[in-house]
C-alpha positions as CSV (number, residue, x, y, z in Angstrom):
1,X,0.2,0.3,-0.3
2,X,1.0,3.4,-0.8
3,X,0.9,6.1,1.0
4,X,0.9,10.0,-0.2
5,X,1.8,11.9,3.2
6,X,5.6,13.0,4.3
7,X,8.3,12.1,6.7
8,X,9.6,15.3,8.7
9,X,12.7,15.4,10.3
10,X,15.5,16.8,11.6
11,X,13.0,19.7,13.4
12,X,14.9,22.1,15.5
13,X,12.3,23.8,16.2
14,X,10.8,24.4,20.0
15,X,13.5,21.7,21.1
16,X,12.2,19.3,18.9
17,X,15.3,17.3,17.8
18,X,15.0,15.4,14.6
19,X,11.3,14.0,15.1
20,X,9.9,11.9,12.9
21,X,6.5,11.7,11.6
22,X,4.5,10.7,8.7
23,X,1.6,13.4,7.4
24,X,-1.6,12.5,4.6
25,X,-4.9,12.9,4.3
26,X,-7.0,16.5,4.4
27,X,-9.2,18.1,7.0
28,X,-9.1,18.6,10.8
29,X,-5.2,17.2,12.8
30,X,-5.7,13.9,14.2
31,X,-2.5,12.9,15.9
32,X,-1.9,9.4,16.0
33,X,1.2,8.1,18.9
34,X,2.3,4.9,19.5
35,X,3.5,2.0,22.0
36,X,6.6,1.2,23.3
37,X,9.2,-0.3,20.9
38,X,6.7,0.7,17.9
39,X,6.9,2.9,15.0
40,X,4.2,5.2,12.8
41,X,3.6,2.1,10.8
42,X,1.6,0.5,13.5
43,X,-1.6,2.4,12.1
44,X,-1.2,1.6,8.4
45,X,-4.5,-0.8,8.5
46,X,-6.7,2.4,9.8
47,X,-5.3,5.2,7.8
48,X,-6.6,4.7,4.7
49,X,-10.1,5.5,6.4
50,X,-8.7,8.3,8.6
51,X,-7.0,10.0,5.9
52,X,-10.0,10.6,3.8
53,X,-11.6,12.9,6.6
54,X,-8.8,13.6,8.9
55,X,-4.9,15.7,8.2
56,X,-3.4,12.8,10.1
57,X,-0.1,13.1,11.7
58,X,1.4,10.1,12.9
59,X,4.9,10.3,14.9
60,X,7.8,8.4,15.6
61,X,8.6,8.9,19.4
62,X,11.9,9.8,20.6
63,X,14.3,6.4,20.7
64,X,11.6,4.6,18.4
65,X,11.4,4.3,14.8
66,X,12.7,6.4,12.5
67,X,13.3,9.0,15.7
68,X,16.6,9.0,17.3
69,X,17.0,9.3,21.1
70,X,16.9,12.8,22.6
71,X,18.1,12.3,25.8
72,X,15.1,12.8,28.0
73,X,13.6,10.2,30.4
74,X,11.3,8.1,28.1
75,X,8.5,8.4,30.2
76,X,5.0,10.0,29.8
77,X,5.7,13.5,30.6
78,X,8.6,13.9,28.2
79,X,6.5,12.2,25.4
80,X,4.0,14.4,25.7
81,X,6.4,17.6,26.2
82,X,7.6,16.3,22.7
83,X,5.2,15.9,20.8
84,X,3.1,19.3,22.3
85,X,6.8,20.8,20.7
86,X,6.4,19.0,17.5
87,X,3.1,20.3,17.3
88,X,3.6,23.7,18.2
89,X,6.7,23.4,15.0
90,X,4.1,22.4,12.7
91,X,1.4,25.2,13.8
92,X,-0.7,22.3,14.9
93,X,-3.6,23.5,17.3
94,X,-5.7,21.2,19.6
95,X,-5.7,18.2,17.6
96,X,-7.8,15.0,18.0
97,X,-5.5,12.4,19.1
98,X,-5.7,8.9,19.1
99,X,-2.4,6.5,21.2
100,X,-1.7,2.8,21.7
101,X,-0.6,1.6,25.1
102,X,2.3,4.2,26.3
103,X,0.8,6.4,23.6
104,X,-2.3,6.0,24.6
105,X,-0.9,7.8,27.9
106,X,0.8,10.0,26.4
107,X,-2.8,11.0,24.8
108,X,-4.7,10.8,27.8
109,X,-1.6,13.5,29.1
110,X,-2.0,15.4,26.2
111,X,-5.6,15.4,27.2
112,X,-5.0,16.3,30.6
113,X,-3.1,19.1,29.7
114,X,-5.6,21.1,27.3
115,X,-3.4,20.5,24.3
116,X,-5.6,17.7,23.0
117,X,-9.6,18.7,21.8
118,X,-10.3,14.7,22.4
119,X,-8.6,11.5,22.9
120,X,-9.0,8.0,22.2
121,X,-6.6,5.3,24.2
122,X,-6.2,2.3,23.2
123,X,-5.4,-0.4,26.4
124,X,-3.3,2.6,27.9
125,X,-0.5,2.0,29.9
126,X,-1.3,3.5,33.8
127,X,-3.9,1.2,35.4
128,X,-2.4,-1.8,36.2
129,X,-1.1,-2.6,39.7
130,X,2.4,-3.7,40.2
131,X,1.9,-6.9,39.2
132,X,0.6,-6.2,36.2
133,X,3.2,-3.7,35.8
134,X,5.8,-6.3,36.0
135,X,3.5,-8.5,33.5
136,X,4.2,-5.8,30.7
137,X,7.8,-5.1,31.7
138,X,7.9,-8.6,31.5
139,X,6.2,-9.4,27.8
140,X,7.5,-6.8,26.0
141,X,11.2,-7.7,26.8
142,X,10.5,-11.3,26.4
143,X,9.3,-10.2,22.9
144,X,11.9,-7.7,22.8
145,X,15.2,-10.5,23.7
146,X,13.2,-13.0,21.1
147,X,13.6,-10.9,18.4
148,X,17.4,-10.2,19.0
149,X,17.8,-14.2,19.4
150,X,16.0,-15.0,16.1
151,X,17.3,-12.1,14.2
152,X,19.1,-14.3,11.1
153,X,16.2,-16.3,11.3
154,X,13.2,-14.0,11.7
155,X,13.0,-13.1,7.6
156,X,11.6,-16.6,6.6
157,X,10.0,-17.5,10.3
158,X,7.6,-14.5,9.2
159,X,6.9,-15.4,6.0
160,X,5.4,-18.5,6.8
161,X,1.5,-18.6,8.7
162,X,2.8,-20.2,12.2
163,X,5.7,-18.2,12.2
164,X,3.9,-15.0,12.3
165,X,1.3,-16.7,14.8
166,X,4.0,-17.7,17.0
167,X,6.0,-14.4,17.2
168,X,3.5,-12.0,17.0
169,X,0.2,-13.4,18.9
170,X,1.2,-11.8,21.9
171,X,0.4,-8.2,20.3
172,X,-2.2,-9.4,18.0
173,X,-5.1,-11.5,18.1
174,X,-5.2,-11.9,14.4
175,X,-1.5,-11.9,13.9
176,X,-1.9,-13.6,9.9
177,X,-3.8,-10.3,9.2
178,X,0.0,-8.8,9.2
179,X,1.9,-9.3,6.0
180,X,5.0,-10.7,6.5
181,X,7.3,-7.8,5.6
182,X,5.5,-5.7,8.1
183,X,5.6,-7.8,11.2
184,X,9.1,-8.4,10.2
185,X,10.1,-4.8,10.3
186,X,7.6,-4.9,13.6
187,X,9.7,-7.5,14.9
188,X,13.3,-5.0,13.6
189,X,12.0,-2.2,15.0
190,X,11.4,-3.5,18.0
191,X,15.2,-5.0,18.5
192,X,16.9,-2.0,17.3
193,X,15.0,0.6,19.2
194,X,17.2,2.8,21.5
195,X,15.0,4.1,23.6
196,X,13.5,1.0,24.6
197,X,15.3,0.3,28.0
198,X,14.6,3.7,29.5
199,X,10.8,3.7,28.4
200,X,10.5,-0.2,29.9
201,X,11.7,1.1,33.3
202,X,9.6,4.1,32.9
203,X,6.2,1.4,32.5
204,X,6.1,0.5,36.3
205,X,6.4,4.0,37.4
206,X,3.2,5.9,36.1
207,X,-0.2,5.6,36.8
208,X,-3.1,7.2,35.2
209,X,-3.1,10.7,37.1
210,X,-6.4,12.1,36.2
211,X,-8.5,13.3,33.5
212,X,-8.8,16.7,31.8
213,X,-11.7,18.2,30.7
214,X,-11.6,16.4,27.2
215,X,-13.8,13.8,25.5
216,X,-12.1,10.6,26.6
217,X,-12.6,7.0,24.4
218,X,-11.1,4.0,25.9
219,X,-10.9,1.4,24.2
220,X,-9.7,-2.2,25.6
221,X,-9.4,-5.7,23.2
222,X,-10.5,-8.7,25.3
223,X,-7.4,-10.7,24.1
224,X,-5.1,-8.5,25.4
225,X,-2.4,-10.4,26.5
226,X,0.1,-7.2,27.7
227,X,-2.9,-5.4,29.2
228,X,-5.3,-7.6,30.1
229,X,-8.5,-6.9,29.6
230,X,-9.1,-7.1,33.5
231,X,-7.3,-3.5,33.5
232,X,-10.3,-2.0,31.9
233,X,-12.6,-1.9,34.7
234,X,-9.6,-0.1,36.9
235,X,-10.2,2.6,33.2
236,X,-14.0,2.8,34.0
237,X,-13.9,3.5,37.7
238,X,-11.1,6.7,37.1
239,X,-13.0,7.8,34.0
240,X,-16.5,7.5,35.2
241,X,-17.6,9.9,32.6
242,X,-15.1,8.2,29.6
243,X,-17.0,6.7,26.9
244,X,-15.5,3.0,27.3
245,X,-15.6,0.3,24.8
246,X,-14.7,-3.2,24.4
247,X,-13.2,-4.5,21.3
248,X,-14.6,-8.1,20.9
249,X,-11.2,-11.0,19.9
250,X,-9.0,-8.1,19.8
251,X,-5.5,-8.0,20.7
252,X,-3.2,-5.4,22.3
253,X,-2.1,-3.8,19.4
254,X,-6.3,-4.0,17.7
255,X,-5.3,-2.2,14.4
256,X,-4.9,-5.1,11.9
257,X,-7.6,-7.7,14.0
258,X,-10.6,-5.5,13.2
259,X,-9.2,-2.1,11.9
260,X,-12.7,-0.6,10.9
261,X,-13.8,-0.6,14.5
262,X,-10.4,1.1,15.4
263,X,-10.9,4.1,12.8
264,X,-15.0,4.2,14.0
265,X,-13.9,4.8,17.4
266,X,-11.4,7.6,16.3
267,X,-13.8,9.0,13.6
268,X,-16.5,9.5,15.9
269,X,-14.2,11.1,18.7
270,X,-12.7,13.4,16.1
């Protein structure tokens, strides 16, 4: 699938250092923020549906994807600062924001600060107890370590249906919906991400601090193995005014599992 957006890097405005992003579509702005070890391409399954209505800006956070690390702590507040600076540099004011996992917590923080006009959070971190935080750290750490160990044989493994099912099933409930090239690029990005270590450490520390006044949608896959669906109950308690959506049969990264449902939530929120 071809994409007509641009990837912008090398920005030095407002302290933004080489923060890459993909931009396509036209309309009101929609910012998309990936999770730990990921990259903007995690949103590819929903981009065609979104770009028909929005000016979509899908970012690579510092230390992930094509964005080099910027020396920051790799926590939610730091990433919210960097995204805000990027938006200021682009002249984008109060966009709708969607986020996944760590990126969902960043989106919620942008909503709390009043930077976002609405927030759609897919399986946000920060709604776990100490065990849930350690479990999240362990699962993403194991996925990265496994990708590094299998590096030379990953292309051959991911070309097979059993290989994609085994290696991508931790994140996706329907891993065969992923193409072999995309699965390989995602695995390599996870292994190579220089920001992974710092952000993984910070995962255990961050807890949801409270919401702002913007409309919030929280969506959670019922087959999420990284942040299990039970954490959605705590999100409901802490965000009683939010819209809470159950993504039946979807995993931690639901965008390839059910792109229509995920796009619909972002369209409705925007």
